[in-house]
Every structure is written in structure tokens, then in C-alpha cells.
MIVEXBA-687455 format. One line per 5 residues: for each residue x, y negated, z of C-alpha. Coordinates in Angstrom, 2 decimals, m for minus. Last residue first. Layout:
! MIVEXBA-687455
X/Y/Z | ... .
This chain:
! MIVEXBA-687455
88.63/m92.20/98.14 | 87.92/m88.47/97.92 | 91.32/m87.53/96.45 | 92.92/m89.54/99.26 | 91.84/m87.03/101.89 .
92.58/m89.35/104.77 | 94.73/m89.57/107.90 | 94.45/m93.24/108.93 | 97.40/m95.60/109.15 | 97.29/m99.31/109.98 .
99.80/m102.11/109.37 | 99.34/m105.18/111.52 | 99.95/m108.92/111.42 | 96.30/m109.86/112.15 | 96.38/m112.26/109.21 .
98.68/m110.04/107.13 | 96.45/m107.02/107.42 | 98.08/m104.13/105.55 | 96.20/m100.85/105.34 | 97.56/m97.38/104.67 .
94.93/m94.70/104.06 | 97.03/m91.63/104.59 | 97.12/m88.64/102.27 | 100.66/m89.48/101.13 | 102.46/m92.07/103.28 .
105.50/m89.94/104.19 | 106.11/m89.40/100.48 | 105.92/m93.20/100.06 | 108.99/m94.15/102.02 | 109.56/m95.62/105.48 .
112.85/m97.46/104.93 | 115.88/m97.96/107.20 | 118.22/m100.40/105.48 | 121.83/m99.60/104.66 | 124.03/m96.66/105.61 .
121.22/m94.31/104.73 | 120.40/m90.76/105.71 | 117.57/m88.73/104.24 | 114.00/m87.69/105.03 | 111.97/m85.69/102.50 .
113.34/m82.31/103.65 | 113.72/m79.88/100.75 | 111.73/m76.90/99.48 | 112.94/m74.12/97.17 | 111.03/m71.21/95.64 .
109.18/m72.63/92.62 | 111.45/m75.65/92.41 | 112.10/m78.78/94.46 | 108.89/m78.46/96.47 | 108.91/m81.34/98.95 .
109.04/m81.23/102.73 | 108.03/m83.88/105.28 | 104.81/m85.31/103.88 | 103.55/m82.01/102.46 | 104.27/m80.34/105.82 .
101.88/m82.80/107.46 | 102.85/m85.98/109.25 | 101.55/m87.22/112.61 | 101.67/m91.02/112.82 | 101.89/m92.28/116.41 .
101.02/m95.99/116.53 | 101.63/m98.53/119.28 | 105.20/m99.36/118.20 | 105.89/m96.68/115.61 | 106.34/m93.05/116.58 .
106.73/m90.82/113.53 | 105.45/m87.34/114.29 | 106.80/m84.18/112.64 | 104.72/m81.03/112.79 | 106.63/m77.77/113.24 .
107.96/m76.08/110.10 | 105.99/m73.12/108.80 | 108.10/m72.90/105.64 | 105.05/m71.59/103.77 | 103.35/m74.97/104.20 .
106.13/m76.73/102.26 | 105.72/m74.22/99.42 | 107.36/m71.07/98.03 | 110.20/m71.15/100.54 | 114.00/m70.91/100.47 .
115.17/m73.89/102.46 | 116.69/m77.34/101.88 | 118.34/m79.98/104.07 | 120.89/m82.35/102.51 | 118.88/m84.19/99.90 .
120.93/m86.72/97.94 | 121.72/m84.47/94.99 | 119.00/m81.91/94.49 | 119.43/m78.13/94.38 | 120.47/m78.35/98.04 .
122.37/m75.34/99.30 | 120.09/m72.90/101.08 | 118.67/m72.42/104.57 | 116.73/m69.19/105.06 | 114.00/m69.73/107.65 .
114.20/m68.30/111.18 | 115.96/m71.42/112.49 | 112.98/m73.60/111.62 | 112.92/m75.64/114.85 | 116.71/m75.77/115.24 .
117.15/m77.08/111.71 | 114.43/m79.69/112.28 | 116.09/m80.88/115.50 | 119.48/m81.11/113.78 | 117.88/m83.14/111.00 .
116.47/m85.64/113.48 | 119.84/m85.99/115.22 | 121.61/m86.48/111.90 | 119.03/m89.07/110.84 | 119.84/m91.15/113.91 .
123.56/m91.13/113.12 | 123.04/m91.90/109.43 | 120.48/m94.68/109.76 | 117.13/m93.45/108.39 | 115.68/m93.30/104.87 .
112.19/m91.98/104.18 | 112.21/m90.79/100.58 | 110.19/m92.18/97.67 | 110.96/m95.90/97.84 | 108.79/m98.45/96.01 .
105.80/m98.44/98.35 | 107.93/m99.72/101.19 | 107.51/m99.78/104.95 | 110.67/m101.46/106.24 | 112.36/m100.28/109.44 .
114.03/m102.01/112.43 | 111.51/m104.75/113.16 | 112.24/m104.62/116.87 | 115.22/m102.64/118.22 | 117.94/m104.04/116.01 .
120.31/m101.63/114.28 | 124.08/m102.21/114.54 | 124.79/m98.81/116.03 | 121.71/m96.63/115.95 | 119.00/m95.72/118.39 .
115.59/m94.25/117.86 | 114.50/m91.77/120.49 | 114.29/m88.14/119.41 | 111.18/m86.42/120.80 | 111.21/m82.62/120.74 .
107.60/m81.47/121.10 | 107.28/m80.54/117.42 | 109.93/m82.63/115.74 | 109.29/m86.06/117.23 | 110.64/m89.30/115.72 .
111.20/m92.37/117.87 | 110.58/m96.09/118.38 | 110.30/m97.39/114.81 | 109.31/m101.06/114.72 | 107.77/m102.28/111.45 .
108.98/m104.76/108.84 | 106.98/m105.59/105.70 | 109.45/m107.24/103.34 | 108.99/m110.48/101.40 | 108.95/m113.04/104.21 .
112.70/m112.76/104.69 | 114.72/m112.79/107.92 | 112.09/m110.54/109.44 | 108.77/m111.11/111.21 | 107.35/m107.93/112.69 .
104.13/m106.32/111.50 | 102.53/m104.71/114.53 | 101.38/m101.09/114.56 | 97.89/m99.70/114.04 | 96.22/m96.31/114.44 .
93.14/m94.92/112.67 | 92.03/m91.41/113.69 | 88.35/m92.24/114.05 | 87.41/m95.59/112.60 | 89.35/m98.40/110.99 .
91.30/m99.38/107.87 | 89.88/m102.52/106.23 | 90.82/m102.68/102.54 | 87.33/m102.94/101.05 | 86.81/m106.19/102.97 .
89.70/m107.76/101.10 | 91.58/m105.68/98.53 | 91.78/m101.95/97.79 | 94.16/m99.88/95.67 | 92.24/m96.78/94.72 .
92.59/m93.06/94.06 | 92.86/m90.87/90.98 | 92.97/m87.15/90.28 | 94.90/m85.28/87.57 | 98.20/m85.61/89.43 .
96.76/m83.96/92.53 | 99.72/m81.70/93.45 | 101.76/m84.73/94.54 | 99.30/m85.50/97.28 | 97.43/m88.73/96.53 .
98.54/m92.09/97.87 | 95.81/m94.16/99.52 | 96.18/m97.91/99.28 | 95.31/m100.96/101.34 | 95.07/m104.73/101.07 .
94.17/m107.50/103.49 | 95.41/m111.10/103.64 | 91.85/m112.40/103.97 | 90.97/m111.16/100.48 | 89.46/m114.33/98.99 .
91.35/m116.48/101.46 | 94.62/m115.95/99.53 | 94.67/m114.03/96.25 | 97.97/m115.88/95.86 | 99.46/m114.31/98.95 .
98.58/m110.79/97.81 | 99.79/m111.40/94.24 | 103.16/m112.52/95.56 | 104.49/m116.06/94.97 | 104.55/m117.29/98.56 .
106.21/m114.25/100.11 | 104.70/m111.23/101.88 | 105.17/m108.61/99.20 | 102.77/m107.36/96.52 | 104.97/m108.48/93.61 .
103.98/m107.67/90.03 | 107.11/m107.04/87.98 | 108.14/m107.23/84.34 | 106.85/m105.58/81.20 | 106.32/m101.84/81.11 .
106.72/m99.02/78.59 | 110.21/m100.20/77.57 | 111.65/m99.35/80.99 | 113.82/m101.90/82.81 | 117.45/m100.98/83.41 .
118.93/m104.31/82.41 | 117.84/m107.34/80.44 | 115.76/m110.49/80.63 | 116.03/m113.98/79.09 | 112.71/m115.66/78.29 .
110.80/m114.51/81.38 | 107.53/m116.30/82.15 | 107.34/m116.25/85.93 | 103.90/m116.58/87.47 | 101.94/m118.84/89.80 .
98.23/m118.07/89.46 | 96.22/m121.04/88.24 | 92.94/m119.12/88.15 | 92.67/m115.66/89.63 | 90.04/m113.75/87.64 .
88.28/m110.78/89.23 | 86.54/m108.18/87.07 | 82.97/m107.45/88.24 | 82.64/m105.27/91.32 | 83.22/m101.69/92.49 .
85.93/m100.22/90.26 | 87.48/m103.65/89.77 | 89.59/m105.26/87.08 | 92.21/m107.89/87.74 | 92.54/m111.08/85.70 .
95.43/m113.54/85.88 | 94.85/m117.10/84.65 | 98.16/m118.93/84.26 | 100.52/m121.21/86.17 | 104.17/m121.55/85.26 .
107.72/m120.91/86.45 | 109.95/m120.68/83.40 | 112.56/m118.04/82.67 | 115.43/m115.87/83.79 | 115.46/m112.12/84.45 .
118.36/m109.90/85.44 | 119.66/m106.35/85.64 | 123.22/m105.89/86.94 | 122.44/m102.95/89.23 | 122.15/m105.14/92.34 .
119.62/m107.39/90.68 | 119.78/m111.04/89.61 | 116.85/m113.43/89.38 | 116.66/m116.95/87.96 | 113.70/m119.33/87.99 .
112.88/m122.48/86.03 | 110.72/m125.53/86.75 | 110.36/m127.87/83.77 | 111.96/m131.33/83.80 | 112.08/m131.45/79.99 .
115.00/m129.02/80.10 | 115.55/m127.15/83.34 | 115.25/m127.89/87.06 | 116.13/m125.02/89.37 | 114.33/m122.26/91.23 .
115.87/m119.77/93.65 | 112.87/m119.01/95.85 | 109.43/m120.10/94.73 | 108.07/m122.70/97.17 | 109.76/m125.66/95.43 .
108.17/m124.78/92.10 | 104.77/m124.28/93.71 | 104.89/m127.65/95.44 | 105.94/m129.45/92.27 | 109.48/m130.82/92.31 .
110.33/m129.67/88.82 | 107.24/m129.51/86.64 | 105.23/m126.29/86.28 | 104.57/m124.91/82.82 | 100.86/m124.53/82.09 .
99.07/m121.59/80.45 | 95.25/m121.71/80.36 | 94.79/m122.25/76.60 | 96.92/m119.20/75.82 | 98.47/m118.80/72.35 .
101.60/m120.82/73.19 | 102.18/m118.52/76.18 | 103.04/m115.57/73.91 | 103.28/m112.41/76.02 | 105.67/m109.96/74.41 .
104.12/m107.25/72.24 | 103.76/m103.80/73.84 | 106.45/m101.13/73.59 | 109.19/m103.06/75.35 | 112.81/m103.53/74.36 .
114.84/m105.69/76.71 | 114.71/m109.40/76.03 | 117.39/m111.95/75.13 | 116.66/m115.40/73.71 | 112.93/m114.75/73.99 .
110.33/m117.13/72.60 | 108.17/m115.49/73.72 | 107.54/m114.01/77.14 | 108.56/m111.05/79.27 | 106.50/m110.77/82.45 .
106.70/m112.12/85.97 | 104.72/m111.93/89.21 | 107.02/m113.01/92.05 | 106.98/m111.27/95.42 | 108.94/m108.07/95.94 .
109.09/m105.00/98.21 | 105.38/m104.16/98.06 | 105.81/m103.30/94.38 | 103.77/m103.40/91.20 | 105.68/m102.60/88.00 .
104.00/m104.34/85.06 | 101.57/m103.39/82.29 | 100.15/m106.52/80.65 | 96.90/m106.81/78.67 | 96.33/m110.18/76.97 .
93.22/m112.21/77.82 | 92.20/m115.17/75.68 | 93.04/m117.12/77.77 | 95.99/m115.79/79.73 | 97.05/m112.62/81.54 .
95.27/m109.30/81.99 | 96.24/m106.53/84.40 | 97.56/m102.99/84.28 | 99.60/m102.46/87.41 | 102.23/m99.78/87.53 .
102.89/m98.46/90.97 | 105.85/m97.21/92.96 | 108.48/m99.68/91.87 | 112.08/m98.78/91.08 | 112.33/m99.89/87.48 .
114.45/m102.89/88.43 | 115.07/m102.95/92.15 | 113.37/m105.91/93.77 | 115.18/m108.04/96.30 | 116.41/m110.80/94.00 .
112.82/m111.64/93.27 | 113.50/m115.36/93.07 | 117.15/m116.07/93.75 | 119.26/m116.58/96.84 | 120.58/m113.04/96.93 .
119.20/m110.63/99.58 | 121.61/m107.71/99.41 | 119.95/m105.21/101.76 | 117.30/m104.40/99.20 | 119.95/m103.32/96.73 .
121.57/m100.67/98.89 | 118.23/m99.25/100.05 | 117.03/m99.14/96.45 | 120.09/m97.22/95.34 | 119.45/m94.55/97.98 .
115.82/m94.18/96.96 | 116.81/m94.17/93.28 | 119.24/m91.30/93.81 | 116.76/m89.23/95.79 | 113.99/m89.78/93.24 .
116.20/m88.98/90.27 | 117.21/m85.72/91.97 | 113.52/m85.00/92.63 | 112.71/m85.49/88.95 | 115.63/m83.35/87.84 .
114.66/m80.58/90.27 | 111.08/m80.62/88.97 | 112.34/m80.21/85.40 | 112.08/m83.07/82.93 | 110.77/m82.35/79.41 .
107.13/m83.13/80.28 | 107.86/m86.87/80.60 | 104.90/m88.87/81.90 | 105.66/m92.61/81.85 | 102.62/m93.41/79.69 .
100.49/m91.93/82.50 | 97.48/m89.73/81.77 | 99.71/m86.63/81.97 | 100.08/m87.61/85.64 | 103.59/m88.50/86.71 .
102.79/m92.02/87.88 | 99.65/m90.92/89.67 | 96.56/m92.88/88.69 | 95.14/m95.64/90.89 | 91.78/m97.31/90.32 .
91.15/m100.87/91.44 | 89.15/m101.98/94.46 | 87.17/m105.04/95.52 | 86.36/m106.96/98.67 | 83.59/m109.51/98.62 .
84.45/m113.08/97.76 | 85.77/m116.15/99.55 | 85.99/m119.70/98.17 | 88.36/m121.87/100.22 | 90.71/m123.48/97.76 .
94.49/m123.75/98.21 | 94.89/m120.09/97.27 | 93.50/m120.81/93.82 | 89.85/m120.09/93.35 | 88.67/m116.65/92.35 .
86.45/m116.24/89.32 | 84.26/m113.14/88.91 | 84.13/m111.86/85.35 | 80.76/m110.69/84.05 | 80.92/m111.80/80.41 .
84.48/m110.53/80.06 | 83.74/m107.02/81.31 | 87.18/m105.60/82.00 | 87.94/m101.97/82.81 | 91.13/m101.61/84.86 .
93.64/m98.79/84.98 | 96.08/m99.14/87.87 | 98.89/m96.74/87.15 | 100.94/m94.93/89.77 | 104.64/m94.31/90.17 .
105.84/m91.90/92.81 | 109.28/m93.35/93.16 | 113.01/m92.87/92.93 | 113.23/m93.12/89.15 | 110.98/m90.14/88.51 .
109.10/m87.56/90.56 | 106.98/m84.58/89.50 | 106.37/m82.01/92.23 | 105.51/m78.46/91.30 | 102.85/m76.51/89.45 .
103.38/m72.78/89.79 .
């Protein structure tokens, strides 16, 4: 039986983009007012055989164990908000890989895309210290559209943690909780995205980081990070008026690794119609994260109100594409787990085959467990999860609960988002959920 494939705490997807150079649509910088139609890019599951990250040697239990560990590590690292650009991102912990093009002429880059970070950066030559990567490093000297930003420029000042380097060039530094780091120049460059529905889209004068000193737990098959967060330097912010602050994605069920879905921008990203619900985005102490308000979790008809020592009431959970599990404060999680245990008392509970997951049962599939539906109650939005959202197949005859306890941030992870069209509208300050067969998107 085919089972779940997870790696490095995430369900990693690839955005494969076909470029037609003669038909490229140009977007203005965010300071300009040109608007375009919405567009979409194709998503491929991170553990699909089509993915360069696919590793057939790993067992399902190993992949889930990696997922649980990375989810916990991510929560620890996100809570440390160092005063440096992209200090929030966990190296190699993103949920998507984005294949995009940088420079003139275009050079293909494959970077981790993540809603929990902002800056777009890639490894560049010359490199005093770079981690090994399969593709050649980006060489800015060969691009006619590359420009280093001067110290004191608006973009330099707006990127967190910058300093003034040699020749008065703007530089950034980033440090990660696991010891990984990236240092380099802040620059502007032409960034091109493909589209499944329109001509390729070129973002002129995009603010990027050109990393000349990078090391840590990054994977050699990718280069750097593409931030989709709420800060100044993220791809979403820089696309600006052209997308109206809107983007959405639809994560496929883990059994559909051969299928693909889309990441949508602008008018293509509107989530509405029957079954759609919306909850407010809440301002947090950092612009990067997307904070929501969790009010309660229901197991069947048993509603467990959210409360936890030291947790604020509003903006108490982050929705994150880079975390696999849904992480809840320990005391609140315990009450949710107790309710699940009571509801499936007829099932055979077993010791967890996966480190980090405390609730597992003998069952051939999540549906076979016959657990009651679990509903996540956000402010103004009740999101009813299926068995595939709440239990994961760890092996042929073992399933485990996809929620876990955390002593750090509460995070709404990507397993709970599968088969939902999830739309972010930063102008309206909402996140919307719509039950959707993502394979048909």
C-alpha cells in the first residue's frame, strides 16, 4: 500500500514554470501602479517522483519522524526573532520549492518558498563560503539588470538587519536557530515567474539578497529562500498592486503525489463561493508571520475552548506553509488529545512508531479509524477537517494524530490545510478556507 512521504518537517512542493521569453509580461515595481490579471503556477508534491528531493530509500516512518522533528524545531526557531533579515526562517524547513528565473539573461533558480519568511535570496559568486549546491551559483556580473543597493536607500533601510559594507553597498546578515547563516549584498534584479494561465511574469527591480557567505543545513538541490511572508522584502509584497495582496494555494492529499495543483496570485487567488469561510489576519509583533485567532477545537460535538497560560487571546496561532504538524500549547493539546482518545476508545491504541507523535492507533488508513470529525474554530470561521487532515498513515497498519504539543508558538500546519483552497488577502486582512478537491484545481 502506498503511504505518506514526508521529509524535513514539511510537505515540499515544486513550482515548475514554462517560460516564453518573447511573450513575457512585465510587472512594475511595487512603487508603480500597473495592475495585471491574476496568474497561477503549477505545484508538484515535494515527495513526488518528479521532485529532485524524492528519496525512495526512506521508509514512511522515517519520513514522518523527520516531519515531527522538523515541526518541533521550527516552532523553537520561529519564536526567536533575531534582529537580522530572515532570522525567522528555518533552513531547509520550507513547504514549497519555487523554480524561478533571475537576471538578464535569465538563470533558473530553485529556492525554498515559505510563508514564514520574507527576503528572496540565493547563493552568488564570488563566494567566500558557500554550501554545496547542484546548480551553478548565480553570477551577478553576467546579468545586465543586477544592481547593488547603496547604503541609506529606501529598500536597504526597509530590509531588516542591514548594514553598510565596502563601497557603501547595502549588506544583510541572517542567523538561524540551528547555526545556519547567510550574509551578502542587498540588490535589485529582474525576477521572472512562469504562469499556467498567462505569459511569464517579470518583476523588474525586485529586492533580493545575493549571498556570498552561506552555510548550514541547506540542501544541495536548492539555492536560498523565497519569502512569501508579510514583510517588505517578500515576493508577495513586491508583487504589490499587480496582485492586490492576494495569493492562494491548494495542497494535495498525500496520496496524490503524481498530481499537481497551483499557487495562485491576484484575481486567480480569490477564495469565495459555497463553503468558503474567512477569519481575520491579526497584526503581530512582526510583519512576517500570518497570525490568526484560535477560539476552540471540537472533537465531534465536544468543544474544547482555547486557553493556555501565557498565550494571548487574539492572534494566538500562526498559519504556516513550512510546518507539517499542527502544534498547540501543551496544556491545551492535552485536553484535545484526551477528547480524541475518548472518542475512539474502541480502537487499539499503540506505541508511537514516530518520535514526536504521541497518539497512534492500529488502523489500515485514517478513514478506517472512524474517528469523529475535528473542527478548528477560528474567529468567524469553522474549519471542519477530514480524517486525512487529522491522522496520517505511518506504516501500512498504523495511523498517528497530526496534532502535537509545543512549548513555543502555536502553528496551524500544512497537513490540516490539505484539500482546502487557502487564500490570503492582505488588503482585506483575511485568510479564507474552502473545502476543495485540490487535484481538480
